[in-house]
TIKOLSE-56862 format. One record per residue (C-alpha): z, y, x; residue number from 1; residue in three letters. Coordinates in steps of 0.001 Angstrom, whole numbers, padded with zeros to 6 digits. Example, Ala and Ser with C-alpha at 12.3 -4.5 7.8 and 13.67 -1.06 7.14 Angstrom:
<tormars>
tormar up:007800, north:-004500, east:012300, pos:1, code:ALA $
tormar up:007140, north:-001060, east:013670, pos:2, code:SER $
</tormars>
This chain:
<tormars>
tormar up:010118, north:-009280, east:-007025, pos:1, code:MET $
tormar up:007144, north:-011520, east:-006279, pos:2, code:MET $
tormar up:007811, north:-015072, east:-005080, pos:3, code:ALA $
tormar up:008081, north:-015513, east:-001306, pos:4, code:VAL $
tormar up:005395, north:-017833, east:000182, pos:5, code:PRO $
tormar up:006614, north:-021168, east:001517, pos:6, code:GLU $
tormar up:005957, north:-020301, east:005173, pos:7, code:ALA $
tormar up:008154, north:-017213, east:004935, pos:8, code:PHE $
tormar up:010903, north:-019120, east:003149, pos:9, code:ARG $
tormar up:011084, north:-021406, east:006176, pos:10, code:SER $
tormar up:011205, north:-018380, east:008508, pos:11, code:TYR $
tormar up:014107, north:-017090, east:006420, pos:12, code:GLY $
tormar up:016200, north:-020133, east:007387, pos:13, code:ASP $
tormar up:016169, north:-019004, east:011019, pos:14, code:GLU $
tormar up:019428, north:-017319, east:011979, pos:15, code:ARG $
tormar up:019468, north:-013969, east:013724, pos:16, code:LEU $
tormar up:021569, north:-013210, east:016788, pos:17, code:GLN $
tormar up:022187, north:-009627, east:015709, pos:18, code:GLN $
tormar up:022844, north:-008306, east:012175, pos:19, code:ALA $
tormar up:021878, north:-010880, east:009522, pos:20, code:PRO $
tormar up:019004, north:-010435, east:007102, pos:21, code:ALA $
tormar up:020038, north:-008024, east:004345, pos:22, code:PHE $
tormar up:022767, north:-006745, east:006716, pos:23, code:GLY $
tormar up:023788, north:-003099, east:007101, pos:24, code:HIS $
tormar up:020791, north:-000894, east:007802, pos:25, code:GLY $
tormar up:018364, north:-003754, east:007161, pos:26, code:LYS $
tormar up:018069, north:-003695, east:003364, pos:27, code:ASP $
tormar up:016316, north:-000372, east:002764, pos:28, code:GLY $
tormar up:016015, north:000660, east:-000890, pos:29, code:VAL $
tormar up:014100, north:003465, east:-002576, pos:30, code:PHE $
tormar up:014080, north:003891, east:-006349, pos:31, code:GLU $
tormar up:012609, north:006755, east:-008348, pos:32, code:ALA $
tormar up:011924, north:007588, east:-011979, pos:33, code:THR $
tormar up:009479, north:010424, east:-012671, pos:34, code:LEU $
tormar up:009018, north:012297, east:-015938, pos:35, code:VAL $
tormar up:006821, north:015119, east:-017177, pos:36, code:ARG $
tormar up:006915, north:017330, east:-020216, pos:37, code:GLU $
tormar up:003545, north:017928, east:-021883, pos:38, code:THR $
tormar up:001576, north:020396, east:-019777, pos:39, code:GLY $
tormar up:004454, north:020809, east:-017326, pos:40, code:GLY $
tormar up:005299, north:019633, east:-013825, pos:41, code:GLU $
tormar up:006325, north:016121, east:-012882, pos:42, code:THR $
tormar up:009931, north:015964, east:-011726, pos:43, code:ARG $
tormar up:012419, north:013398, east:-010491, pos:44, code:LEU $
tormar up:014678, north:012198, east:-013269, pos:45, code:LEU $
tormar up:016488, north:009798, east:-010962, pos:46, code:ARG $
tormar up:016245, north:008696, east:-007353, pos:47, code:ASP $
tormar up:018251, north:006464, east:-005054, pos:48, code:TYR $
tormar up:017783, north:005788, east:-001347, pos:49, code:THR $
tormar up:019541, north:003454, east:001042, pos:50, code:LYS $
tormar up:019198, north:003459, east:004841, pos:51, code:VAL $
tormar up:016726, north:003193, east:006500, pos:52, code:PRO $
tormar up:014876, north:005115, east:003746, pos:53, code:TYR $
tormar up:015372, north:008845, east:003246, pos:54, code:HIS $
tormar up:013858, north:011362, east:000823, pos:55, code:LEU $
tormar up:014218, north:015126, east:001246, pos:56, code:THR $
tormar up:012731, north:016118, east:-002103, pos:57, code:GLY $
tormar up:009365, north:016633, east:-003764, pos:58, code:THR $
tormar up:006293, north:018677, east:-002844, pos:59, code:LEU $
tormar up:004325, north:020432, east:-005560, pos:60, code:ASP $
tormar up:001242, north:021621, east:-003676, pos:61, code:ASN $
tormar up:-001269, north:019080, east:-004990, pos:62, code:ASP $
tormar up:-004403, north:020527, east:-006654, pos:63, code:PRO $
tormar up:-004111, north:018084, east:-009580, pos:64, code:ALA $
tormar up:-002186, north:019762, east:-012437, pos:65, code:PRO $
tormar up:001366, north:018491, east:-012811, pos:66, code:GLY $
tormar up:001162, north:016083, east:-009844, pos:67, code:LEU $
tormar up:004121, north:015938, east:-007452, pos:68, code:THR $
tormar up:004272, north:014343, east:-003979, pos:69, code:THR $
tormar up:007089, north:012241, east:-002543, pos:70, code:LEU $
tormar up:007133, north:011682, east:001220, pos:71, code:CYS $
tormar up:009383, north:008763, east:002117, pos:72, code:LEU $
tormar up:010940, north:008916, east:005586, pos:73, code:GLN $
tormar up:012209, north:006070, east:007754, pos:74, code:GLU $
tormar up:014077, north:007565, east:010727, pos:75, code:PRO $
tormar up:015059, north:004223, east:012306, pos:76, code:THR $
tormar up:011816, north:003869, east:014271, pos:77, code:GLY $
tormar up:010342, north:000729, east:012765, pos:78, code:GLY $
tormar up:010776, north:-002591, east:011003, pos:79, code:VAL $
tormar up:012663, north:-005388, east:012771, pos:80, code:ALA $
tormar up:013279, north:-009080, east:012195, pos:81, code:GLN $
tormar up:015439, north:-009736, east:009152, pos:82, code:GLY $
tormar up:014620, north:-006413, east:007479, pos:83, code:ASP $
tormar up:014236, north:-006510, east:003698, pos:84, code:ARG $
tormar up:012926, north:-003236, east:002241, pos:85, code:HIS $
tormar up:012173, north:-002559, east:-001419, pos:86, code:SER $
tormar up:010535, north:000340, east:-003264, pos:87, code:ILE $
tormar up:010616, north:000726, east:-007043, pos:88, code:ASN $
tormar up:008862, north:003722, east:-008626, pos:89, code:VAL $
tormar up:008403, north:004332, east:-012353, pos:90, code:GLU $
tormar up:006105, north:007086, east:-013628, pos:91, code:ALA $
tormar up:006882, north:007558, east:-017301, pos:92, code:ARG $
tormar up:004470, north:008832, east:-019947, pos:93, code:ALA $
tormar up:002153, north:011615, east:-018664, pos:94, code:ASP $
tormar up:003874, north:011797, east:-015253, pos:95, code:ALA $
tormar up:001696, north:012231, east:-012158, pos:96, code:ARG $
tormar up:002934, north:011386, east:-008672, pos:97, code:ALA $
tormar up:001753, north:010587, east:-005160, pos:98, code:HIS $
tormar up:004035, north:008518, east:-002902, pos:99, code:LEU $
tormar up:003368, north:008391, east:000819, pos:100, code:THR $
tormar up:005281, north:007842, east:004052, pos:101, code:THR $
tormar up:005995, north:010235, east:006902, pos:102, code:GLN $
tormar up:004297, north:007994, east:009466, pos:103, code:SER $
tormar up:002969, north:004512, east:010099, pos:104, code:ALA $
tormar up:005148, north:001455, east:009493, pos:105, code:THR $
tormar up:005693, north:-000107, east:012908, pos:106, code:LYS $
tormar up:006582, north:-003811, east:012701, pos:107, code:VAL $
tormar up:008280, north:-004816, east:015946, pos:108, code:HIS $
tormar up:008099, north:-008117, east:017838, pos:109, code:SER $
tormar up:010346, north:-010874, east:016494, pos:110, code:MET $
tormar up:012101, north:-013960, east:017824, pos:111, code:ARG $
tormar up:013338, north:-015291, east:014477, pos:112, code:ALA $
tormar up:013182, north:-014754, east:010716, pos:113, code:ASN $
tormar up:010722, north:-012151, east:009308, pos:114, code:TYR $
tormar up:010424, north:-008737, east:007635, pos:115, code:ALA $
tormar up:009668, north:-008263, east:003938, pos:116, code:HIS $
tormar up:008341, north:-004990, east:002521, pos:117, code:LEU $
tormar up:008263, north:-005075, east:-001286, pos:118, code:ASP $
tormar up:007026, north:-002442, east:-003754, pos:119, code:ALA $
tormar up:007082, north:-002328, east:-007562, pos:120, code:THR $
tormar up:005044, north:000394, east:-009268, pos:121, code:LEU $
tormar up:005054, north:001180, east:-012995, pos:122, code:GLU $
tormar up:002783, north:003648, east:-014796, pos:123, code:ALA $
tormar up:003535, north:004516, east:-018413, pos:124, code:GLY $
tormar up:001096, north:005781, east:-021051, pos:125, code:PRO $
tormar up:-001292, north:008367, east:-019596, pos:126, code:ASN $
tormar up:000673, north:008355, east:-016328, pos:127, code:ALA $
tormar up:-000930, north:008390, east:-012873, pos:128, code:HIS $
tormar up:000806, north:006989, east:-009776, pos:129, code:LEU $
tormar up:-000483, north:006746, east:-006196, pos:130, code:GLU $
tormar up:001125, north:004715, east:-003411, pos:131, code:TYR $
tormar up:-000648, north:005402, east:-000118, pos:132, code:LEU $
tormar up:001713, north:004613, east:002775, pos:133, code:PRO $
tormar up:000790, north:005038, east:006407, pos:134, code:GLY $
tormar up:-000810, north:002138, east:008315, pos:135, code:PRO $
tormar up:001113, north:-001060, east:009000, pos:136, code:THR $
tormar up:001052, north:-001555, east:012774, pos:137, code:ILE $
tormar up:001782, north:-005125, east:013879, pos:138, code:LEU $
tormar up:003238, north:-005744, east:017311, pos:139, code:ASN $
tormar up:003139, north:-008972, east:019287, pos:140, code:GLU $
tormar up:004843, north:-011964, east:017577, pos:141, code:GLU $
tormar up:005614, north:-009944, east:014454, pos:142, code:ALA $
tormar up:006064, north:-011663, east:011095, pos:143, code:ARG $
tormar up:005499, north:-009398, east:008128, pos:144, code:CYS $
tormar up:005339, north:-010093, east:004403, pos:145, code:LEU $
tormar up:004167, north:-007273, east:002117, pos:146, code:GLN $
tormar up:004244, north:-007693, east:-001664, pos:147, code:THR $
tormar up:003196, north:-005142, east:-004281, pos:148, code:THR $
tormar up:003588, north:-005506, east:-008037, pos:149, code:THR $
tormar up:001885, north:-003066, east:-010428, pos:150, code:VAL $
tormar up:002509, north:-002733, east:-014177, pos:151, code:ASP $
tormar up:000202, north:-000506, east:-016196, pos:152, code:LEU $
tormar up:000700, north:000717, east:-019738, pos:153, code:ALA $
tormar up:-002271, north:001609, east:-021903, pos:154, code:GLU $
tormar up:-004131, north:004615, east:-020414, pos:155, code:SER $
tormar up:-002008, north:004483, east:-017239, pos:156, code:GLY $
tormar up:-003568, north:004436, east:-013748, pos:157, code:SER $
tormar up:-002370, north:003453, east:-010273, pos:158, code:VAL $
tormar up:-004024, north:003769, east:-006842, pos:159, code:ILE $
tormar up:-002619, north:001643, east:-004000, pos:160, code:VAL $
tormar up:-003695, north:001686, east:-000357, pos:161, code:GLY $
tormar up:-003072, north:-000830, east:002424, pos:162, code:ASP $
tormar up:-004193, north:-000324, east:006031, pos:163, code:LEU $
tormar up:-003413, north:-002932, east:008698, pos:164, code:MET $
tormar up:-003662, north:-002286, east:012467, pos:165, code:VAL $
tormar up:-003325, north:-005541, east:014467, pos:166, code:PRO $
tormar up:-002938, north:-004377, east:018057, pos:167, code:ASP $
tormar up:000512, north:-002805, east:017983, pos:168, code:GLY $
tormar up:001898, north:-000190, east:020329, pos:169, code:LEU $
tormar up:002198, north:-002196, east:023541, pos:170, code:SER $
tormar up:-000332, north:-003641, east:025977, pos:171, code:ASP $
tormar up:-001341, north:-006936, east:024368, pos:172, code:HIS $
tormar up:-004363, north:-008471, east:022719, pos:173, code:ASP $
tormar up:-005196, north:-007630, east:019098, pos:174, code:PRO $
tormar up:-004084, north:-010226, east:016538, pos:175, code:PHE $
tormar up:-001252, north:-011465, east:018734, pos:176, code:SER $
tormar up:001223, north:-011142, east:015875, pos:177, code:PHE $
tormar up:002683, north:-014351, east:014458, pos:178, code:ASP $
tormar up:002064, north:-014055, east:010708, pos:179, code:HIS $
tormar up:000920, north:-011294, east:008354, pos:180, code:TYR $
tormar up:000711, north:-011810, east:004611, pos:181, code:HIS $
tormar up:000075, north:-009049, east:002092, pos:182, code:THR $
tormar up:-000347, north:-009649, east:-001632, pos:183, code:ARG $
tormar up:-000845, north:-007415, east:-004667, pos:184, code:LEU $
tormar up:-000552, north:-008443, east:-008312, pos:185, code:GLU $
tormar up:-001349, north:-006008, east:-011111, pos:186, code:ALA $
tormar up:-000929, north:-006326, east:-014864, pos:187, code:ARG $
tormar up:-002239, north:-004151, east:-017685, pos:188, code:HIS $
tormar up:-000343, north:-004540, east:-020942, pos:189, code:GLU $
tormar up:001113, north:-007786, east:-019474, pos:190, code:GLU $
tormar up:-002342, north:-009266, east:-018734, pos:191, code:ARG $
tormar up:-003054, north:-010114, east:-015101, pos:192, code:LEU $
tormar up:-005978, north:-007995, east:-013919, pos:193, code:ILE $
tormar up:-005764, north:-008346, east:-010134, pos:194, code:CYS $
tormar up:-004280, north:-010825, east:-007668, pos:195, code:ALA $
tormar up:-005405, north:-010240, east:-004087, pos:196, code:ASP $
tormar up:-004005, north:-011474, east:-000780, pos:197, code:ALA $
tormar up:-004674, north:-011315, east:002947, pos:198, code:VAL $
tormar up:-002965, north:-014114, east:004893, pos:199, code:ASP $
tormar up:-003449, north:-014111, east:008675, pos:200, code:LEU $
tormar up:-001899, north:-016606, east:011127, pos:201, code:ARG $
tormar up:-003783, north:-016238, east:014416, pos:202, code:PRO $
tormar up:-002205, north:-019386, east:015902, pos:203, code:SER $
tormar up:-003757, north:-021449, east:013088, pos:204, code:ASP $
tormar up:-007069, north:-019639, east:012728, pos:205, code:ARG $
tormar up:-008642, north:-016794, east:014662, pos:206, code:GLN $
tormar up:-008947, north:-013833, east:012248, pos:207, code:PRO $
tormar up:-012036, north:-012534, east:014027, pos:208, code:GLN $
tormar up:-014204, north:-015402, east:012857, pos:209, code:ASP $
tormar up:-017257, north:-014717, east:010652, pos:210, code:PRO $
tormar up:-015424, north:-015788, east:007484, pos:211, code:ALA $
tormar up:-012519, north:-013351, east:007925, pos:212, code:THR $
tormar up:-012985, north:-009981, east:009664, pos:213, code:VAL $
tormar up:-015742, north:-010870, east:012118, pos:214, code:GLY $
tormar up:-015991, north:-008495, east:015046, pos:215, code:GLU $
tormar up:-013732, north:-005921, east:013420, pos:216, code:TYR $
tormar up:-010015, north:-005369, east:013881, pos:217, code:GLY $
tormar up:-008797, north:-002840, east:011312, pos:218, code:ILE $
tormar up:-008524, north:-003868, east:007642, pos:219, code:ILE $
tormar up:-008205, north:-001322, east:004852, pos:220, code:GLY $
tormar up:-007918, north:-002025, east:001121, pos:221, code:THR $
tormar up:-007816, north:000430, east:-001773, pos:222, code:LEU $
tormar up:-006943, north:-000701, east:-005281, pos:223, code:TYR $
tormar up:-008037, north:001653, east:-008063, pos:224, code:VAL $
tormar up:-006290, north:000296, east:-011156, pos:225, code:LEU $
tormar up:-007578, north:002401, east:-014024, pos:226, code:ALA $
tormar up:-008760, north:000518, east:-017126, pos:227, code:PRO $
tormar up:-011596, north:002484, east:-018699, pos:228, code:SER $
tormar up:-015205, north:002277, east:-019822, pos:229, code:GLU $
tormar up:-016304, north:004060, east:-016625, pos:230, code:ASP $
tormar up:-015244, north:001395, east:-014118, pos:231, code:VAL $
tormar up:-018828, north:000555, east:-013154, pos:232, code:GLU $
tormar up:-019602, north:004194, east:-012404, pos:233, code:SER $
tormar up:-016401, north:004529, east:-010341, pos:234, code:ILE $
tormar up:-017308, north:001439, east:-008323, pos:235, code:SER $
tormar up:-020858, north:002677, east:-007753, pos:236, code:ASP $
tormar up:-019670, north:006152, east:-006756, pos:237, code:ALA $
tormar up:-017220, north:004764, east:-004181, pos:238, code:ILE $
tormar up:-019791, north:002364, east:-002734, pos:239, code:TYR $
tormar up:-022439, north:005078, east:-002481, pos:240, code:ASN $
tormar up:-020016, north:007324, east:-000609, pos:241, code:GLN $
tormar up:-019215, north:004574, east:001910, pos:242, code:LEU $
tormar up:-022596, north:002862, east:002265, pos:243, code:ALA $
tormar up:-024023, north:005216, east:004887, pos:244, code:ASP $
tormar up:-020919, north:005235, east:007082, pos:245, code:ASN $
tormar up:-022051, north:003608, east:010341, pos:246, code:GLU $
tormar up:-018498, north:003364, east:011704, pos:247, code:SER $
tormar up:-017253, north:000922, east:009045, pos:248, code:THR $
tormar up:-018323, north:-001914, east:006794, pos:249, code:GLU $
tormar up:-017216, north:-001576, east:003176, pos:250, code:ALA $
tormar up:-017624, north:-003094, east:-000247, pos:251, code:GLY $
tormar up:-016470, north:-002183, east:-003756, pos:252, code:ALA $
tormar up:-015941, north:-004690, east:-006570, pos:253, code:SER $
tormar up:-015163, north:-004263, east:-010253, pos:254, code:GLU $
tormar up:-012048, north:-005988, east:-011565, pos:255, code:LEU $
tormar up:-012166, north:-008104, east:-014746, pos:256, code:PRO $
tormar up:-011721, north:-006580, east:-018205, pos:257, code:TYR $
tormar up:-013011, north:-003227, east:-016925, pos:258, code:GLY $
tormar up:-009600, north:-002694, east:-015381, pos:259, code:SER $
tormar up:-010444, north:-001071, east:-012060, pos:260, code:GLY $
tormar up:-012030, north:-001392, east:-008625, pos:261, code:VAL $
tormar up:-011042, north:-002949, east:-005308, pos:262, code:THR $
tormar up:-012400, north:-001564, east:-002049, pos:263, code:VAL $
tormar up:-012272, north:-003401, east:001286, pos:264, code:ARG $
tormar up:-013089, north:-001581, east:004521, pos:265, code:ILE $
tormar up:-013414, north:-002992, east:008051, pos:266, code:LEU $
tormar up:-013683, north:-001011, east:011243, pos:267, code:GLY $
tormar up:-013060, north:-000954, east:014985, pos:268, code:HIS $
tormar up:-010855, north:002161, east:014985, pos:269, code:ARG $
tormar up:-007999, north:003071, east:012668, pos:270, code:SER $
tormar up:-009306, north:006668, east:012438, pos:271, code:ALA $
tormar up:-012659, north:005440, east:011092, pos:272, code:ASP $
tormar up:-011055, north:003225, east:008460, pos:273, code:VAL $
tormar up:-008595, north:005982, east:007542, pos:274, code:THR $
tormar up:-011478, north:008401, east:006979, pos:275, code:ASN $
tormar up:-013297, north:005861, east:004812, pos:276, code:ALA $
tormar up:-010140, north:005156, east:002814, pos:277, code:MET $
tormar up:-009716, north:008904, east:002246, pos:278, code:THR $
tormar up:-013293, north:009141, east:001007, pos:279, code:THR $
tormar up:-012738, north:006289, east:-001461, pos:280, code:ALA $
tormar up:-009429, north:007796, east:-002626, pos:281, code:TRP $
tormar up:-011054, north:011210, east:-003101, pos:282, code:ASP $
tormar up:-013908, north:009703, east:-005138, pos:283, code:THR $
tormar up:-011516, north:007705, east:-007340, pos:284, code:ALA $
tormar up:-009345, north:010749, east:-007939, pos:285, code:ARG $
tormar up:-012281, north:012837, east:-009078, pos:286, code:LYS $
tormar up:-013195, north:010147, east:-011599, pos:287, code:ALA $
tormar up:-009637, north:009705, east:-012933, pos:288, code:ILE $
tormar up:-008071, north:013161, east:-012616, pos:289, code:LEU $
tormar up:-011099, north:015404, east:-012252, pos:290, code:GLY $
tormar up:-009639, north:016658, east:-008948, pos:291, code:VAL $
tormar up:-010225, north:015243, east:-005463, pos:292, code:GLY $
tormar up:-007724, north:014527, east:-002709, pos:293, code:ALA $
tormar up:-005915, north:017507, east:-001157, pos:294, code:PRO $
tormar up:-007917, north:019026, east:001694, pos:295, code:ALA $
tormar up:-004916, north:018963, east:004034, pos:296, code:ASP $
tormar up:-004012, north:015330, east:003413, pos:297, code:ARG $
tormar up:-005681, north:012126, east:004523, pos:298, code:ARG $
tormar up:-004917, north:008627, east:003335, pos:299, code:TYR $
</tormars>
């Protein structure tokens, strides 16, 4: 697990009046190992879930050959103070999998402590793994730490999406949460290829200043981690698909060592950013797998 930033370590010293951090129902765990025989279907070799996570099985209706879908459910209704959730998914050699969530992650208001959502993703040789959860919706006074660690073997590929909605579900001003920090670190053959973070504390600095998100409110990021000689063409293809979208502002950047592409998208409405994220995901998929995103599924 990635190191916890200093600010969140200090939040962690705050005692909760109800169940303690890591208490029953607050330490959700999902673990999965996926395997695939040559030319066959990807299947679950092992999986383990702990409340509040739940998995009903796999879906094999993706147009990409051998790719299976896992839809992770969270029936508790949202993330509360003191929650510590972890996801660990390993796609072994040649496996292909898409991990998503049943709905948005709703981070509720907090009076103490914080919530930590951690994910570790591993792609073996010639494996392809996608982690595209629903949006993270931040309510008033929420504190949320998201950390994602990616390990890529040679010829492996991983696509990760992150969509943040700052105005919650109640009647309050956007960016009235307390603290939101999301960080991704990716390594290819043990070499660091990407370290990216968004750290927003509205009480210290207004996020809607020109140096952060400007007039926009919704922030979407897509990481296409696929070391190859075609990274420049992937980046150009994604940018060209998004450049004429008048509802969003977007940019695509190549990662060092020809290791992939990062895409950042800003918009006023979550639907607009979601559509742009789907377009970028579809374009990346065509370049990596030769097959676009399923017609009945959006980011």
